[in-house]
SEGU-685239 format. One record per residue (C-alpha): residue number from 1; x, y negated, z. Coordinates in Angstrom, 3 decimals, always signed. Layout:
// SEGU-685239
<atom NUM; <X; Y; Z>>,
...
// end
This chain:
// SEGU-685239
<atom 1; <+128.490; -91.697; +112.123>>,
<atom 2; <+125.884; -94.275; +110.901>>,
<atom 3; <+124.296; -97.057; +112.898>>,
<atom 4; <+121.770; -96.597; +115.427>>,
<atom 5; <+118.365; -96.193; +114.307>>,
<atom 6; <+115.236; -97.717; +115.760>>,
<atom 7; <+111.891; -95.978; +116.027>>,
<atom 8; <+109.042; -97.927; +117.329>>,
<atom 9; <+105.899; -96.223; +118.316>>,
<atom 10; <+102.821; -98.133; +118.750>>,
<atom 11; <+101.215; -95.969; +121.431>>,
<atom 12; <+98.312; -97.784; +123.039>>,
<atom 13; <+96.400; -100.763; +121.361>>,
<atom 14; <+94.708; -103.651; +123.593>>,
<atom 15; <+91.514; -102.385; +124.883>>,
<atom 16; <+88.169; -104.237; +125.682>>,
<atom 17; <+86.781; -104.465; +129.141>>,
<atom 18; <+84.610; -103.306; +130.846>>,
<atom 19; <+85.808; -99.698; +129.277>>,
<atom 20; <+88.774; -98.720; +131.163>>,
<atom 21; <+92.064; -97.966; +129.570>>,
<atom 22; <+92.422; -94.419; +128.576>>,
<atom 23; <+95.785; -92.872; +129.099>>,
<atom 24; <+97.279; -91.339; +125.848>>,
<atom 25; <+98.726; -87.991; +125.756>>,
<atom 26; <+102.011; -87.638; +127.187>>,
<atom 27; <+104.522; -88.082; +124.340>>,
<atom 28; <+107.711; -85.936; +124.226>>,
<atom 29; <+110.017; -88.729; +124.550>>,
<atom 30; <+108.116; -90.063; +127.631>>,
<atom 31; <+107.810; -93.388; +126.417>>,
<atom 32; <+104.107; -94.342; +126.607>>,
<atom 33; <+102.842; -97.828; +127.565>>,
<atom 34; <+99.545; -99.561; +127.577>>,
<atom 35; <+98.312; -103.214; +127.498>>,
<atom 36; <+94.939; -104.678; +127.516>>,
<atom 37; <+93.438; -108.091; +128.007>>,
<atom 38; <+91.836; -108.494; +131.432>>,
<atom 39; <+90.091; -112.014; +130.899>>,
<atom 40; <+87.792; -113.703; +128.215>>,
<atom 41; <+86.667; -117.168; +128.339>>,
<atom 42; <+82.993; -117.808; +129.751>>,
<atom 43; <+82.146; -119.347; +126.419>>,
<atom 44; <+83.096; -115.847; +124.532>>,
<atom 45; <+81.405; -113.420; +127.043>>,
<atom 46; <+79.238; -112.094; +124.474>>,
<atom 47; <+82.155; -112.016; +121.662>>,
<atom 48; <+83.484; -108.452; +121.836>>,
<atom 49; <+86.425; -109.434; +119.911>>,
<atom 50; <+87.406; -112.102; +122.406>>,
<atom 51; <+87.412; -109.075; +125.202>>,
<atom 52; <+90.202; -107.264; +123.073>>,
<atom 53; <+92.185; -110.051; +121.738>>,
<atom 54; <+93.314; -113.581; +122.818>>,
<atom 55; <+90.659; -115.605; +120.466>>,
<atom 56; <+90.147; -119.090; +121.079>>,
<atom 57; <+90.215; -122.814; +119.713>>,
<atom 58; <+92.138; -125.546; +121.346>>,
<atom 59; <+93.446; -129.171; +120.820>>,
<atom 60; <+97.240; -130.201; +120.725>>,
<atom 61; <+98.461; -130.781; +124.080>>,
<atom 62; <+95.926; -128.363; +125.769>>,
<atom 63; <+96.659; -124.930; +127.608>>,
<atom 64; <+94.624; -121.822; +128.013>>,
<atom 65; <+95.584; -118.832; +130.519>>,
<atom 66; <+94.784; -115.256; +130.190>>,
<atom 67; <+95.603; -112.142; +132.242>>,
<atom 68; <+96.951; -108.924; +130.631>>,
<atom 69; <+97.169; -105.550; +132.297>>,
<atom 70; <+100.124; -103.331; +131.487>>,
<atom 71; <+100.314; -99.767; +132.343>>,
<atom 72; <+103.112; -97.318; +132.401>>,
<atom 73; <+101.575; -93.920; +130.975>>,
<atom 74; <+104.949; -91.960; +131.300>>,
<atom 75; <+105.908; -89.470; +133.431>>,
<atom 76; <+108.924; -91.538; +135.022>>,
<atom 77; <+109.575; -94.865; +136.261>>,
<atom 78; <+110.241; -97.385; +133.682>>,
<atom 79; <+111.336; -100.986; +133.051>>,
<atom 80; <+108.793; -102.660; +130.911>>,
<atom 81; <+109.683; -105.814; +128.819>>,
<atom 82; <+107.064; -108.282; +127.931>>,
<atom 83; <+107.524; -110.940; +125.078>>,
<atom 84; <+105.409; -112.812; +122.248>>,
<atom 85; <+106.281; -112.149; +118.733>>,
<atom 86; <+104.964; -113.632; +115.411>>,
<atom 87; <+102.207; -112.213; +113.129>>,
<atom 88; <+100.277; -113.012; +110.199>>,
<atom 89; <+97.282; -112.235; +108.319>>,
<atom 90; <+98.059; -111.354; +104.713>>,
<atom 91; <+95.805; -109.832; +101.886>>,
<atom 92; <+96.487; -106.226; +103.553>>,
<atom 93; <+95.296; -107.614; +106.960>>,
<atom 94; <+96.810; -108.275; +110.307>>,
<atom 95; <+100.842; -108.122; +109.926>>,
<atom 96; <+103.300; -107.645; +112.834>>,
<atom 97; <+106.718; -109.511; +112.468>>,
<atom 98; <+109.766; -107.313; +112.756>>,
<atom 99; <+111.127; -107.031; +116.293>>,
<atom 100; <+111.021; -110.153; +118.525>>,
<atom 101; <+110.803; -112.470; +115.481>>,
<atom 102; <+109.025; -115.838; +116.405>>,
<atom 103; <+106.688; -118.676; +114.871>>,
<atom 104; <+105.217; -121.600; +116.057>>,
<atom 105; <+102.972; -119.981; +118.247>>,
<atom 106; <+105.264; -118.022; +120.182>>,
<atom 107; <+107.079; -121.302; +121.279>>,
<atom 108; <+103.916; -122.088; +123.170>>,
<atom 109; <+103.610; -119.024; +125.046>>,
<atom 110; <+105.075; -118.531; +128.658>>,
<atom 111; <+104.856; -115.379; +130.399>>,
<atom 112; <+104.721; -114.854; +134.403>>,
<atom 113; <+106.944; -112.072; +134.194>>,
<atom 114; <+109.472; -111.109; +131.341>>,
<atom 115; <+109.768; -107.457; +132.592>>,
<atom 116; <+108.134; -105.307; +135.032>>,
<atom 117; <+109.356; -102.176; +136.873>>,
<atom 118; <+106.488; -99.461; +136.937>>,
<atom 119; <+105.998; -96.047; +138.502>>,
<atom 120; <+104.090; -93.318; +136.547>>,
<atom 121; <+100.346; -94.456; +135.863>>,
<atom 122; <+101.147; -97.947; +137.669>>,
<atom 123; <+99.428; -101.147; +136.316>>,
<atom 124; <+100.269; -104.606; +136.796>>,
<atom 125; <+98.696; -107.758; +135.691>>,
<atom 126; <+100.616; -110.714; +134.322>>,
<atom 127; <+99.429; -114.292; +133.742>>,
<atom 128; <+99.862; -115.673; +130.148>>,
<atom 129; <+99.949; -119.340; +129.375>>,
<atom 130; <+99.736; -120.881; +126.149>>,
<atom 131; <+100.656; -124.552; +125.941>>,
<atom 132; <+99.885; -126.149; +122.507>>,
<atom 133; <+102.491; -128.792; +121.543>>,
<atom 134; <+101.300; -132.234; +120.829>>,
<atom 135; <+102.635; -132.269; +117.342>>,
<atom 136; <+101.281; -128.538; +116.550>>,
<atom 137; <+100.561; -127.807; +113.285>>,
<atom 138; <+96.623; -127.568; +112.534>>,
<atom 139; <+94.833; -124.216; +111.571>>,
<atom 140; <+94.841; -120.650; +112.809>>,
<atom 141; <+97.912; -119.404; +114.171>>,
<atom 142; <+98.666; -115.664; +114.901>>,
<atom 143; <+100.938; -113.593; +117.430>>,
<atom 144; <+101.506; -110.712; +119.452>>,
<atom 145; <+102.190; -110.007; +123.305>>,
<atom 146; <+104.399; -106.931; +123.364>>,
<atom 147; <+104.833; -104.529; +126.239>>,
<atom 148; <+107.872; -102.406; +125.316>>,
<atom 149; <+109.566; -99.574; +127.154>>,
<atom 150; <+113.127; -99.128; +125.934>>,
<atom 151; <+115.466; -96.281; +126.929>>,
<atom 152; <+118.972; -96.883; +128.104>>,
<atom 153; <+121.574; -96.771; +125.326>>,
<atom 154; <+123.089; -93.384; +124.709>>,
<atom 155; <+125.774; -93.328; +122.093>>,
<atom 156; <+125.345; -89.879; +121.502>>,
<atom 157; <+121.776; -90.475; +119.889>>,
<atom 158; <+121.553; -91.950; +116.614>>,
<atom 159; <+117.608; -92.282; +116.827>>,
<atom 160; <+116.187; -94.481; +119.575>>,
<atom 161; <+112.471; -94.295; +120.384>>,
<atom 162; <+110.762; -97.310; +121.693>>,
<atom 163; <+107.173; -97.263; +123.319>>,
<atom 164; <+105.472; -100.466; +122.409>>,
<atom 165; <+101.773; -101.913; +122.580>>,
<atom 166; <+100.433; -105.338; +122.133>>,
<atom 167; <+97.518; -107.796; +122.494>>,
<atom 168; <+96.929; -109.891; +119.385>>,
<atom 169; <+96.373; -113.723; +119.447>>,
<atom 170; <+94.164; -115.689; +117.180>>,
<atom 171; <+94.511; -119.430; +118.195>>,
<atom 172; <+92.840; -122.127; +116.297>>,
<atom 173; <+94.366; -125.519; +116.874>>,
<atom 174; <+93.054; -128.854; +115.791>>,
<atom 175; <+90.774; -132.058; +117.115>>,
<atom 176; <+87.154; -131.378; +117.205>>,
<atom 177; <+85.079; -128.502; +117.465>>,
<atom 178; <+86.188; -124.989; +116.262>>,
<atom 179; <+86.032; -124.096; +112.729>>,
<atom 180; <+83.069; -121.952; +111.650>>,
<atom 181; <+83.288; -118.192; +111.398>>,
<atom 182; <+81.346; -116.800; +108.184>>,
<atom 183; <+81.513; -114.089; +105.616>>,
<atom 184; <+79.653; -112.820; +102.515>>,
<atom 185; <+79.004; -109.204; +101.231>>,
<atom 186; <+78.965; -108.793; +97.715>>,
<atom 187; <+79.016; -105.895; +94.955>>,
<atom 188; <+77.452; -103.019; +97.131>>,
<atom 189; <+78.391; -99.976; +95.128>>,
<atom 190; <+78.148; -96.163; +95.396>>,
<atom 191; <+81.065; -93.835; +93.853>>,
<atom 192; <+82.660; -90.840; +94.302>>,
<atom 193; <+86.529; -90.706; +95.252>>,
<atom 194; <+89.103; -88.458; +93.106>>,
<atom 195; <+88.163; -85.547; +95.109>>,
<atom 196; <+84.540; -85.937; +94.834>>,
<atom 197; <+83.515; -87.039; +98.185>>,
<atom 198; <+81.010; -89.754; +98.139>>,
<atom 199; <+81.653; -93.274; +99.337>>,
<atom 200; <+79.990; -96.585; +99.700>>,
<atom 201; <+82.156; -100.055; +99.141>>,
<atom 202; <+81.431; -103.685; +99.209>>,
<atom 203; <+83.381; -106.820; +98.797>>,
<atom 204; <+83.468; -108.966; +101.577>>,
<atom 205; <+84.530; -112.764; +101.306>>,
<atom 206; <+85.526; -114.713; +104.202>>,
<atom 207; <+83.706; -118.010; +103.719>>,
<atom 208; <+84.700; -119.473; +107.166>>,
<atom 209; <+87.779; -121.037; +108.601>>,
<atom 210; <+88.838; -118.138; +111.120>>,
<atom 211; <+90.194; -114.842; +110.637>>,
<atom 212; <+87.766; -112.003; +110.733>>,
<atom 213; <+88.032; -108.349; +112.291>>,
<atom 214; <+85.343; -106.381; +110.612>>,
<atom 215; <+83.412; -103.296; +111.964>>,
<atom 216; <+79.990; -101.859; +110.842>>,
<atom 217; <+77.731; -99.040; +109.616>>,
<atom 218; <+76.221; -98.174; +106.480>>,
<atom 219; <+72.770; -96.172; +106.360>>,
<atom 220; <+71.200; -94.537; +103.388>>,
<atom 221; <+67.477; -94.066; +102.719>>,
<atom 222; <+65.169; -93.284; +99.747>>,
<atom 223; <+67.590; -90.808; +97.953>>,
<atom 224; <+66.782; -87.878; +95.938>>,
<atom 225; <+63.581; -86.397; +97.344>>,
<atom 226; <+62.999; -89.174; +99.796>>,
<atom 227; <+66.316; -87.992; +101.635>>,
<atom 228; <+68.142; -90.244; +104.180>>,
<atom 229; <+71.426; -90.231; +105.732>>,
<atom 230; <+73.725; -92.038; +108.182>>,
<atom 231; <+74.647; -94.266; +109.648>>,
<atom 232; <+78.371; -93.844; +108.855>>,
<atom 233; <+81.334; -95.936; +110.018>>,
<atom 234; <+82.498; -98.533; +107.849>>,
<atom 235; <+86.457; -99.122; +107.368>>,
<atom 236; <+87.738; -102.693; +106.841>>,
<atom 237; <+90.749; -104.719; +107.429>>,
<atom 238; <+91.261; -108.082; +109.024>>,
<atom 239; <+90.529; -110.835; +106.483>>,
<atom 240; <+92.097; -114.321; +106.893>>,
<atom 241; <+89.992; -117.589; +105.769>>,
<atom 242; <+89.524; -118.038; +102.024>>,
<atom 243; <+90.529; -114.293; +101.382>>,
<atom 244; <+88.431; -111.194; +100.523>>,
<atom 245; <+88.734; -107.432; +101.299>>,
<atom 246; <+86.938; -104.136; +100.374>>,
<atom 247; <+85.000; -102.649; +103.196>>,
<atom 248; <+84.577; -98.849; +102.528>>,
<atom 249; <+82.629; -95.841; +104.161>>,
<atom 250; <+83.209; -92.284; +103.595>>,
<atom 251; <+79.912; -90.430; +103.333>>,
<atom 252; <+78.957; -86.875; +104.188>>,
<atom 253; <+80.367; -84.632; +101.281>>,
<atom 254; <+77.256; -82.658; +101.194>>,
<atom 255; <+75.095; -85.605; +99.771>>,
<atom 256; <+73.390; -84.910; +96.667>>,
<atom 257; <+73.949; -87.088; +93.590>>,
<atom 258; <+71.358; -89.727; +92.590>>,
<atom 259; <+70.078; -93.225; +93.145>>,
<atom 260; <+69.786; -94.159; +96.967>>,
<atom 261; <+69.217; -97.480; +99.102>>,
<atom 262; <+72.190; -98.547; +101.204>>,
<atom 263; <+71.953; -100.965; +104.013>>,
<atom 264; <+75.473; -102.255; +105.160>>,
<atom 265; <+75.775; -104.231; +108.119>>,
<atom 266; <+79.183; -105.825; +109.238>>,
<atom 267; <+80.112; -107.759; +112.350>>,
<atom 268; <+82.999; -110.035; +113.255>>,
<atom 269; <+82.631; -111.524; +116.783>>,
<atom 270; <+79.387; -113.079; +116.992>>,
<atom 271; <+78.730; -113.245; +113.245>>,
<atom 272; <+76.481; -110.368; +111.527>>,
<atom 273; <+75.990; -109.959; +108.103>>,
<atom 274; <+73.818; -107.421; +106.301>>,
<atom 275; <+73.371; -106.213; +102.642>>,
<atom 276; <+70.832; -104.063; +101.109>>,
<atom 277; <+70.620; -102.671; +97.599>>,
<atom 278; <+70.551; -99.665; +95.233>>,
<atom 279; <+73.590; -97.412; +94.848>>,
<atom 280; <+74.182; -94.471; +92.535>>,
<atom 281; <+76.337; -91.344; +93.771>>,
<atom 282; <+77.326; -89.218; +90.853>>,
<atom 283; <+76.530; -85.681; +90.689>>,
<atom 284; <+79.133; -83.674; +92.985>>,
<atom 285; <+81.739; -81.900; +90.635>>,
<atom 286; <+81.822; -78.312; +90.637>>,
<atom 287; <+85.204; -77.231; +92.349>>,
<atom 288; <+84.343; -74.222; +94.097>>,
<atom 289; <+83.483; -75.895; +97.302>>,
<atom 290; <+80.095; -74.743; +98.444>>,
<atom 291; <+79.368; -78.129; +99.702>>,
<atom 292; <+79.963; -79.995; +96.382>>,
<atom 293; <+79.029; -77.330; +93.848>>,
<atom 294; <+75.872; -77.704; +91.752>>,
<atom 295; <+74.596; -75.094; +89.290>>,
<atom 296; <+72.221; -76.100; +86.808>>,
<atom 297; <+70.461; -74.238; +83.916>>,
<atom 298; <+69.230; -76.815; +81.514>>,
<atom 299; <+67.601; -80.296; +82.242>>,
<atom 300; <+64.656; -78.973; +84.326>>,
<atom 301; <+66.648; -76.662; +86.515>>,
<atom 302; <+69.048; -79.714; +87.217>>,
<atom 303; <+66.204; -81.747; +88.544>>,
<atom 304; <+65.027; -78.931; +90.732>>,
<atom 305; <+68.366; -78.305; +92.111>>,
<atom 306; <+68.800; -81.833; +93.262>>,
<atom 307; <+65.393; -81.968; +94.826>>,
<atom 308; <+65.973; -78.830; +96.782>>,
<atom 309; <+69.367; -79.929; +97.894>>,
<atom 310; <+67.708; -83.441; +99.164>>,
<atom 311; <+65.125; -81.533; +100.807>>,
<atom 312; <+67.407; -79.269; +102.737>>,
<atom 313; <+69.764; -82.221; +103.543>>,
<atom 314; <+66.491; -84.172; +105.078>>,
<atom 315; <+65.747; -81.256; +107.072>>,
<atom 316; <+68.981; -80.714; +108.427>>,
<atom 317; <+69.114; -84.432; +109.532>>,
<atom 318; <+65.927; -84.182; +111.147>>,
<atom 319; <+66.964; -80.887; +113.070>>,
<atom 320; <+70.098; -82.661; +114.597>>,
// end
């Protein structure tokens, strides 16, 4: 028989108060665990990011404290292990280290409890202290506080399922004030994916000194026949200082081709930036999909079809 395989399920991410943690569906292996941040500093009370993650700036030799809440969402009593592990921000976003691998930040983290015994649906709150070393490396440090449920070792099973959930840490270290957070939006573009679905994309450059977790919306107006649409959610990864990422938004497949005005709004923490400009969505391809098919008879018929489609789309939006 081969060696024991380890299957890790990230079942519940950290949740932002005051929204209550939502229990995930019970998994077949009964290994569901949740974790969320309870406290955020008063200076960051308006920063939604600081309610989800441990985000702060601190001088060498100083300490911060946060409480985390851990919940056993399983149907059985479990022993939950708590530990810090390393993380990094690469070109593809926030990356978790393998297993319990540490870094400079994890050496500064002390947890009130390294394990908890929780009944089904029981929640416990645990203090976390981060004491930065006097000789700490300056800059932003990344890590995760994990809550993990591991089953008892069974030699007869080759796959071992582990339930794990974490709270990210973004800790800036250095003298003086916190580095500025900022970003710039460039190259707002419309296009169609290989399957014909319309989309909007933009290049986002992190011009500040802290990592960004971007979220936002895109709204369309002044389309064919005066049509408008949206807003649509925007997908973007975590982007580190000095790095860039592409933010994308999948649009309604029924949108007619033509020129639109797009307004893209992105936010990370307390920083919001907006970009507005014309985009062009190509003509939907004819592939048998009634939402995407465009039937034309000569140039005049093409224009008429586009205007009728835009008028119908606008009326449908208004009736919602």
